[in-house]
Every structure is written in structure tokens, then in C-alpha cells.
C-alpha positions as CSV (number, residue, x, y, z in Angstrom):
1,M,4.7,-177.1,-20.3
2,K,4.6,-177.9,-16.6
3,N,3.5,-175.6,-13.7
4,I,5.7,-175.8,-10.6
5,L,4.4,-174.3,-7.3
6,A,6.8,-173.6,-4.5
7,I,5.5,-172.9,-1.0
8,D,7.9,-171.6,1.8
9,L,6.0,-171.4,5.1
10,G,8.3,-169.3,7.1
11,S,7.9,-168.0,10.7
12,Y,7.6,-164.4,9.4
13,E,6.1,-164.6,6.0
14,T,4.7,-167.2,3.6
15,T,5.8,-167.2,0.0
16,A,4.1,-168.9,-3.0
17,I,5.8,-168.9,-6.4
18,I,4.4,-170.4,-9.6
19,A,6.8,-171.0,-12.5
20,N,6.4,-172.5,-16.0
21,Y,8.9,-175.3,-16.8
22,D,9.5,-176.5,-20.3
23,E,11.2,-179.9,-20.0
24,N,12.2,-179.9,-23.7
25,T,14.3,-176.6,-23.4
26,D,14.9,-176.9,-19.6
27,N,13.7,-173.3,-19.3
28,L,12.1,-172.1,-16.0
29,S,10.1,-168.9,-15.9
30,I,8.3,-167.4,-12.9
31,S,4.7,-166.4,-13.7
32,G,3.2,-165.7,-10.4
33,V,4.2,-164.6,-6.9
34,G,2.3,-164.2,-3.6
35,I,3.6,-163.2,-0.2
36,A,1.5,-163.2,3.0
37,K,2.2,-162.5,6.7
38,S,2.7,-165.9,8.4
39,K,0.4,-166.9,11.2
40,G,0.3,-170.2,13.2
41,V,4.1,-170.8,12.8
42,K,6.7,-170.3,15.5
43,K,10.4,-171.1,15.2
44,G,9.8,-173.0,12.0
45,A,7.1,-175.3,13.5
46,I,3.4,-175.2,12.8
47,T,1.5,-174.3,15.9
48,N,-1.9,-173.6,14.5
49,I,-3.0,-175.5,11.3
50,D,-6.0,-173.3,10.6
51,Q,-4.0,-170.0,10.8
52,A,-1.1,-171.4,8.9
53,S,-3.4,-172.7,6.1
54,K,-5.0,-169.2,5.8
55,S,-1.5,-167.7,5.3
56,I,-0.8,-170.2,2.5
57,K,-4.2,-169.6,0.9
58,Q,-3.6,-165.8,0.8
59,A,-0.1,-166.2,-0.8
60,L,-1.4,-168.9,-3.2
61,N,-4.4,-166.9,-4.4
62,D,-2.2,-163.9,-5.1
63,A,0.2,-166.0,-7.0
64,K,-2.5,-167.7,-9.0
65,R,-4.2,-164.4,-9.9
66,V,-0.9,-163.1,-11.3
67,A,0.0,-166.3,-13.1
68,G,-3.5,-166.9,-14.4
69,V,-3.3,-170.7,-13.9
70,E,-4.7,-173.3,-11.5
71,V,-2.3,-175.5,-9.5
72,S,-3.2,-178.3,-7.1
73,K,0.2,-179.7,-6.1
74,A,3.1,-177.9,-4.4
75,I,6.8,-178.5,-3.5
76,V,7.1,-177.5,0.1
77,A,10.1,-176.6,2.3
78,M,10.5,-178.1,5.7
79,S,12.4,-176.3,8.4
80,S,15.4,-178.0,10.0
81,A,13.4,-177.6,13.3
82,Y,11.8,-181.0,12.4
83,T,14.8,-182.7,10.8
84,K,18.1,-184.5,11.6
85,S,20.9,-186.0,9.6
86,I,21.8,-189.7,9.4
87,T,24.5,-191.5,7.4
88,S,24.1,-195.0,6.0
89,Y,25.9,-197.4,3.6
90,G,24.9,-200.0,1.0
91,I,26.7,-202.5,-1.2
92,V,25.5,-204.6,-4.1
93,N,27.0,-207.0,-6.6
94,I,26.9,-206.2,-10.3
95,P,26.0,-209.4,-12.2
96,E,26.5,-208.1,-15.7
97,N,29.7,-206.2,-14.8
98,E,28.2,-202.9,-16.0
99,I,26.6,-200.3,-13.7
100,T,23.2,-198.9,-14.9
101,I,20.5,-196.8,-13.3
102,K,19.0,-200.0,-12.0
103,E,22.1,-201.0,-10.0
104,I,22.5,-197.5,-8.7
105,N,18.9,-197.5,-7.5
106,R,19.4,-200.9,-5.9
107,A,22.5,-199.7,-4.1
108,I,20.8,-196.6,-2.7
109,N,17.8,-198.6,-1.6
110,T,20.1,-201.1,0.1
111,A,21.7,-198.2,2.0
112,L,18.3,-196.9,2.9
113,Y,17.2,-200.3,4.2
114,N,20.4,-200.4,6.4
115,A,19.7,-197.0,7.8
116,N,18.9,-196.7,11.5
117,I,15.9,-194.2,11.3
118,P,14.3,-193.4,14.7
119,A,10.7,-194.8,15.1
120,D,9.1,-191.3,15.3
121,Y,11.0,-190.1,12.1
122,Q,10.5,-190.8,8.4
123,L,12.6,-190.1,5.3
124,L,12.6,-186.7,3.8
125,Q,15.5,-187.1,1.4
126,A,18.2,-189.7,0.8
127,I,21.1,-188.3,-1.2
128,P,24.3,-190.3,-2.1
129,Y,27.6,-188.4,-1.4
130,D,30.1,-191.0,-2.4
131,F,30.1,-194.0,-4.7
132,K,32.8,-196.8,-4.8
133,V,33.2,-199.2,-7.7
134,D,35.3,-202.2,-6.6
135,D,38.3,-200.5,-5.0
136,L,37.9,-197.0,-6.7
137,S,36.3,-194.5,-4.4
138,E,35.0,-190.8,-4.6
139,I,33.1,-191.5,-7.8
140,E,30.6,-188.8,-8.5
141,D,28.4,-190.8,-10.9
142,P,29.1,-194.5,-11.6
143,A,26.5,-194.9,-14.4
144,G,28.1,-196.7,-17.4
145,M,31.2,-197.9,-15.5
146,S,32.3,-201.5,-15.4
147,G,32.8,-203.3,-12.1
148,S,31.7,-206.2,-10.0
149,R,30.7,-204.4,-6.8
150,L,29.0,-201.0,-6.2
151,E,29.1,-199.3,-2.8
152,V,27.3,-196.1,-1.8
153,S,27.5,-193.7,1.1
154,L,24.1,-192.1,1.8
155,H,23.2,-188.9,3.6
156,L,19.6,-189.1,4.9
157,I,17.5,-186.1,6.0
158,V,14.8,-187.5,8.2
159,A,11.9,-185.6,9.7
160,Q,9.5,-186.0,12.6
161,K,6.4,-187.9,11.5
162,S,4.2,-185.5,13.4
163,G,5.8,-182.5,11.6
164,I,5.2,-184.1,8.2
165,E,1.6,-184.9,9.0
166,N,0.9,-181.4,10.3
167,L,2.4,-179.9,7.1
168,K,0.3,-182.2,5.0
169,K,-2.9,-181.3,6.9
170,T,-2.0,-177.6,6.6
171,L,-1.6,-177.8,2.8
172,K,-4.7,-179.9,2.4
173,Q,-6.7,-177.3,4.3
174,A,-5.3,-174.7,1.9
175,G,-6.6,-176.8,-1.0
176,L,-3.3,-178.3,-2.0
177,E,-1.6,-181.7,-2.3
178,I,2.1,-182.1,-1.6
179,E,4.1,-183.1,-4.6
180,N,7.4,-183.2,-2.6
181,I,8.8,-182.0,0.7
182,V,12.4,-180.6,0.6
183,A,14.7,-179.7,3.5
184,A,14.8,-175.9,3.6
185,G,18.6,-175.7,3.8
186,Y,19.0,-178.0,0.8
187,A,16.6,-175.8,-1.2
188,S,18.4,-172.7,-0.3
189,G,21.7,-174.3,-1.3
190,L,20.3,-174.9,-4.8
191,A,19.4,-171.2,-5.1
192,V,22.5,-169.5,-3.9
193,L,25.6,-171.9,-4.1
194,N,27.8,-172.3,-7.1
195,E,29.4,-175.6,-8.2
196,D,32.9,-174.6,-7.0
197,E,31.7,-173.8,-3.5
198,K,29.8,-177.1,-3.2
199,E,32.9,-179.0,-4.5
200,L,35.4,-177.3,-2.3
201,G,33.2,-177.5,0.8
202,V,30.8,-174.8,2.0
203,A,28.6,-174.1,5.0
204,L,25.3,-172.5,4.0
205,I,23.5,-170.6,6.8
206,D,19.9,-169.5,6.0
207,I,19.0,-167.1,8.8
208,G,15.3,-166.1,8.9
209,A,13.1,-164.4,11.4
210,T,13.2,-166.9,14.2
211,T,15.3,-169.8,12.9
212,S,18.6,-170.6,11.3
213,D,19.1,-173.6,8.9
214,L,22.6,-174.9,8.5
215,A,23.5,-177.1,5.5
216,I,27.1,-178.3,4.8
217,F,28.0,-179.3,1.2
218,I,31.2,-181.3,0.5
219,N,32.3,-182.6,-2.9
220,K,29.0,-181.2,-4.5
221,C,26.9,-183.2,-2.0
222,I,25.0,-182.3,1.1
223,R,26.6,-183.9,4.1
224,H,25.1,-182.3,7.2
225,T,22.0,-180.3,8.2
226,D,21.3,-178.6,11.5
227,Y,19.0,-176.0,13.1
228,L,19.3,-173.1,15.5
229,G,16.2,-171.5,17.0
230,V,17.5,-168.0,16.7
231,G,16.8,-165.4,14.0
232,S,16.5,-161.7,13.2
233,H,13.2,-161.4,15.2
234,H,15.2,-162.0,18.4
235,I,17.0,-158.7,17.8
236,T,13.5,-157.1,17.7
237,N,12.5,-158.8,21.0
238,D,15.8,-157.8,22.6
239,L,15.4,-154.1,21.6
240,S,11.8,-154.1,22.8
241,M,12.7,-155.3,26.2
242,A,15.9,-153.3,26.6
243,L,14.3,-150.0,25.5
244,H,10.8,-150.7,26.9
245,T,9.3,-149.9,23.5
246,P,6.5,-151.7,21.5
247,L,7.6,-154.5,19.1
248,S,6.6,-152.3,16.1
249,D,9.0,-149.6,17.2
250,A,11.7,-152.1,17.9
251,E,11.3,-153.6,14.4
252,A,11.6,-150.1,12.9
253,I,14.8,-149.4,14.8
254,K,16.3,-152.7,13.5
255,I,15.3,-151.9,9.9
256,N,16.6,-148.3,10.1
257,F,19.7,-149.0,12.0
258,E,22.0,-148.6,8.9
259,E,20.5,-145.1,8.4
260,Y,21.2,-144.1,12.0
261,V,24.8,-145.2,11.8
262,K,25.5,-143.5,8.4
263,N,23.9,-140.3,9.6
264,D,25.8,-140.4,12.9
265,T,22.6,-140.2,14.9
266,D,23.0,-140.0,18.7
267,L,19.4,-140.2,20.0
268,I,16.1,-141.2,18.4
269,E,12.5,-140.8,19.7
270,I,10.5,-144.0,20.4
271,S,7.2,-144.9,22.0
272,V,6.8,-146.4,25.5
273,I,5.1,-149.8,26.0
274,G,1.6,-149.4,27.3
275,S,1.4,-145.8,26.4
276,E,2.3,-145.3,22.7
277,E,1.5,-141.6,22.9
278,E,4.2,-141.1,25.4
279,K,7.6,-140.7,23.9
280,Q,11.1,-141.3,25.1
281,K,14.7,-140.9,23.8
282,A,16.8,-143.9,23.0
283,S,20.6,-143.9,22.6
284,I,22.1,-145.3,19.4
285,T,25.0,-146.5,21.6
286,T,22.6,-148.6,23.7
287,I,20.9,-149.9,20.6
288,T,24.2,-150.9,19.0
289,Q,25.2,-152.8,22.2
290,V,21.9,-154.7,22.3
291,I,22.1,-155.6,18.6
292,S,25.8,-156.6,18.8
293,A,25.2,-158.9,21.7
294,R,22.5,-160.8,19.9
295,I,24.4,-161.1,16.6
296,E,27.6,-162.2,18.4
297,E,25.7,-164.9,20.3
298,T,24.0,-166.1,17.1
299,F,27.2,-166.4,15.1
300,L,29.1,-168.1,18.0
301,L,26.4,-170.7,18.2
302,L,26.4,-171.2,14.5
303,N,30.1,-171.6,14.5
304,K,29.8,-174.2,17.3
305,E,27.3,-176.2,15.2
306,I,29.7,-176.2,12.2
307,E,32.5,-177.5,14.5
308,E,30.2,-180.2,16.0
309,S,29.4,-181.4,12.5
310,G,33.0,-182.8,12.3
311,L,33.3,-181.3,8.8
312,K,34.8,-177.9,9.5
313,N,38.2,-178.9,8.2
314,K,36.7,-179.9,4.9
315,I,35.1,-176.5,4.3
316,G,37.4,-174.9,1.8
317,A,35.1,-172.3,0.2
318,G,33.9,-170.8,3.5
319,V,30.5,-169.7,4.8
320,V,27.6,-168.4,2.7
321,L,24.9,-166.4,4.5
322,T,21.4,-166.1,3.1
323,G,17.9,-165.4,4.4
324,G,16.2,-162.2,5.6
325,F,18.8,-161.6,8.4
326,T,21.5,-160.9,5.8
327,N,19.7,-157.6,4.9
328,F,21.1,-156.2,8.2
329,Y,23.7,-153.5,8.0
330,N,27.3,-154.7,7.5
331,I,26.4,-158.3,8.2
332,K,29.1,-159.9,6.1
333,E,31.9,-158.0,7.8
334,I,30.5,-158.7,11.3
335,A,30.2,-162.4,10.5
336,S,33.7,-162.7,9.2
337,S,35.2,-162.4,12.7
338,F,33.2,-165.3,14.1
339,F,34.0,-168.2,11.8
340,D,37.7,-168.7,12.4
341,N,38.9,-166.7,9.4
342,L,36.8,-168.7,6.9
343,P,35.7,-166.6,3.9
344,V,32.1,-165.2,4.2
345,R,29.8,-164.0,1.6
346,V,26.1,-163.1,1.3
347,G,24.2,-165.5,-1.0
348,I,21.8,-163.9,-3.5
349,P,19.5,-166.3,-5.4
350,K,20.4,-167.3,-8.9
351,K,18.5,-165.4,-11.6
352,I,15.4,-167.1,-13.0
353,D,13.4,-165.8,-16.0
354,G,10.1,-164.1,-15.6
355,L,9.0,-162.2,-12.5
356,F,12.3,-162.4,-10.7
357,E,13.1,-158.8,-10.0
358,N,11.2,-158.6,-6.7
359,L,12.5,-162.0,-5.6
360,K,16.3,-161.5,-5.8
361,A,16.6,-160.8,-2.1
362,P,18.2,-163.4,0.2
363,Q,14.9,-164.0,2.1
364,F,13.5,-165.8,-1.0
365,S,16.4,-168.3,-1.4
366,T,14.4,-171.2,-0.1
367,A,11.3,-170.6,-2.2
368,L,13.3,-170.2,-5.4
369,G,15.4,-173.2,-4.5
370,L,12.2,-175.3,-4.4
371,L,11.5,-174.3,-8.0
372,L,15.0,-175.4,-9.0
373,Y,14.4,-178.7,-7.2
374,G,11.3,-179.1,-9.3
375,K,13.5,-178.9,-12.5
376,K,16.1,-181.3,-11.1
377,E,18.8,-178.6,-10.7
378,G,22.0,-180.1,-9.4
379,L,20.4,-183.5,-9.1
380,T,22.4,-186.7,-9.7
381,Y,20.4,-189.3,-7.7
382,E,18.0,-189.1,-4.8
383,I,15.2,-190.9,-2.9
384,D,12.6,-188.2,-2.3
385,S,10.0,-187.7,0.4
386,N,7.6,-190.1,-1.5
387,R,10.3,-192.8,-1.4
388,Q,10.6,-192.4,-5.2
389,F,13.9,-192.7,-7.0
390,R,14.8,-189.4,-8.7
391,S,17.6,-189.0,-11.2
392,R,18.8,-186.2,-13.5
393,Y,17.9,-188.6,-16.3
394,T,14.4,-188.2,-17.6
395,L,11.9,-191.1,-17.4
396,S,12.4,-191.9,-21.1
397,E,16.2,-192.1,-20.5
398,I,15.7,-194.4,-17.6
399,Q,13.4,-196.6,-19.7
400,H,16.0,-196.5,-22.5
401,H,18.6,-197.8,-20.0
402,S,16.2,-200.6,-18.9
403,Q,15.3,-201.4,-22.5
404,K,19.0,-201.7,-23.4
405,E,19.5,-204.1,-20.5
406,E,16.5,-206.2,-21.6
407,E,17.9,-206.3,-25.1
408,K,21.3,-207.4,-23.9
409,I,19.6,-210.2,-21.9
410,K,17.5,-211.3,-24.9
411,E,20.6,-211.3,-27.2
412,K,22.4,-213.5,-24.7
413,E,19.5,-215.9,-24.4
414,E,19.2,-216.1,-28.2
415,L,23.0,-216.7,-28.5
416,V,22.8,-219.5,-25.9
417,E,19.9,-221.1,-27.9
418,I,21.8,-220.9,-31.2
419,V,25.0,-222.4,-29.6
420,T,22.9,-225.2,-28.0
421,K,21.2,-226.0,-31.3
422,K,24.6,-226.2,-33.0
423,K,25.8,-228.6,-30.4
424,E,22.8,-231.0,-30.9
425,P,23.8,-233.8,-33.4
426,G,21.8,-233.9,-36.7
427,L,20.0,-236.9,-38.1
428,I,22.8,-237.9,-40.6
429,Q,25.4,-237.6,-37.9
430,R,23.4,-239.8,-35.6
431,F,23.0,-242.4,-38.4
432,K,26.8,-242.4,-39.0
433,T,27.4,-242.8,-35.3
434,W,25.0,-245.7,-35.2
435,L,26.7,-247.5,-38.1
436,S,30.2,-247.0,-36.7
437,N,28.9,-248.6,-33.4
438,L,27.6,-251.6,-35.4
439,F,31.0,-252.3,-37.1
């Protein structure tokens, strides 16, 4: 039984989830959860290591207390604020005419070697999105196929070196080592997308408090990641400034907006900045205008990012929204008018055994996706943040593949040796040859 710890260090809150994973049964069960108010994080970036580490410690201690276990390594999400997408290609010859894990690993590493990664960035994830065997393309998994040449198209998510180092320092100060770093949008996709959506093409948008992560999946593979520095907290800021009310009152207005609309409320009483005892009246019409303006701007910018990816015409399954922002009133219907008639749905995390009930809200998509990453959910092949080759095959299966290859080579060597010996003339034959030469 293995313990998997997922850490999602968000701008608004920090989530730590511990799960038990049984590799024999492939069963994942949540055993502990901790949620803390985030500090030292702004727009997805760490701005104060000491404060951010305290948020992680608080969430982690709560999760460990519930789970009753000690964990020292974590799978951590990295915001798209630090990352960018790169495409690369690799090609290798297949000497034995049969493609094994070894050849696939070699092709992916060749593509990685060919990649033009900026000097101040390093690899986060390298995920193949297309294999080609000889002249046959769009192969999902070439393992076991025959061919003389293997090509791979690789999607690389690279992250700023400084961002990765700051994340490592923050986790270390919280008493943790990093087992793996995963792009937040990729993790969310594992949690909320189904196989049909990923195959038909889907744009996943995870909208949090101050950031929005975009991840586009085509033919079951991630093809593009992007970032927008706008989230639900910007609505709070807009309301605070427009109504001249404290942030706490503005946040309450945002949260209760659905109630105001359903109850057909005209005016509400709110505090005044600098004098919270002083009260004022705010019009729901004005509040609606402020919120609508911010939401409209957010979705227009997100739609622009999808268009600039060059993949919009391949998105057949539409747009899936997740993250805390999707709790807002009527968000699916509002969003539908901004994505050029693409279908829109709100993505709820897939059910996981154990203490899942309090985590089935969209704001936990990334953290739950990290757990699924730990159990190799949806994985075919990947080079991870440690530059290690990951496969859906277990280590024993990979070793089995390698052993079979070694056995094949040994059998061929033995066959060559037998044939060679048979070709060597024996003593009697050499004597006969000598006699025939004499006469």
C-alpha cells in the first residue's frame, strides 16, 4: 500500500490530500484532507516562501491528523503562470523491426533532445501526442508493432527555473520533498475530463481566485497550455471599488448574488470603506453590471487564447469549466455565449473512494487530479519533472519487456554459434579433403 500526497498551492487556499493507493488492485482511497487559507501566493506565483510554507504546513498537518500517517513526499501542482508550451519531434530506427518500451523511450528522449527549451526554463512534462511507424501516422501506442522507423511528436510543458526552485524551497521549508511537479491544467484535466472529450478535442479552463489555467486536449493528448491572470477575486475587487465597500462585504455580495437574484432583491445594505459602522444602500442592478462586465471580459480573453492556440477548429467536444469560479450563479449559461457556440459544461471531479464527499466541488479538481497522476491515470508515456520515463506499464512489465529483448538477442547469438559450428569441417572431412588433394 502506497501513500500519495497531493499539494495544490492556490492563490486563495492551499489543499493537501492524502490517499492510499493499492497497486495490486489499482484502488485509490482518500484518507486525509487539509485546507488552509493561502498566504504568500499572488496570481499563482509564490511571493513569500515563509508565508506560503506555513499555509502548506497547516493544510498538511490537518490532512496527516485525519489520515493517521506520516508522509514526506508530495506531488505538487504548478500554475501556468510559470509555464509555456513547446512542440518537438524525434525519429529513431528500429534495428530489430519490433517496437518495444526501449524504442519508445529512445524516440521520446530524441525529441526531447531536439527541443528548443529557453535557457531560463526547464522541463516539467514531456508528453507524446502522435506516433508514426514508417508511413502510418496517428498511432496512439506503438508498443509491440513492427516497423523500421519510429517518429514521435512531443508536447513539452516547460517552467521557469526560478519558479521551480522557489516551489522546492517552499515545500522543503514545510518539511516535504517533491516527488513530482505537474502542470495544474493537466492535473485538472485528469480529474474532470472523460475519454470521449479528450479524443474529440476539448478546452479545459480552470478558473480560480486570481488565475485561469487553459489546457487543450486533442486525440486524448494535451496539446496546449496557457494562462490568464484573472479569476473570481477580480469580481470581488471590482465590487469593492465600485461600491466603495470593504473586500469582506464585496466577497459576501459575490457569494450571495444568486440569492439576491432569485429573491428579486432591489437594494442591499453594505458597509463603507474606512467606516464599517456606517451603512449604505447598494443597487442589485449596479452590482449585476459590475459582475457582468468582469465575467464578459474574462471569457472574451479566454476565447481569444483558445483562438491563438491554433487548435480551436479541432475542439469538437467544446469547453469544460472547472475551478472555484464555476460556483458562481448561472455560469454555464453565461459562458455559452462567449465561445462561438461551442458546447459548455461545468466539470466536477471524478469520484474517488474514501473521504471524497467534501471534495466533489470544482475548486478541488487540481488537487484530486494530482492523486490520479500518482496512480498513472490516463498515462501512456511521459518524461516527468525528474526527467524520468513514466509509462502505464509497471516497472516489472518494463523489465519483462527488456528481459524478452535480451532473451531474443541471446537466442540469436546461440543460433549463430550453432550455425557457425556446423559450417566448420570436422577431422574426418578434413582428412578426406587432404587425401583427395594428394591424388
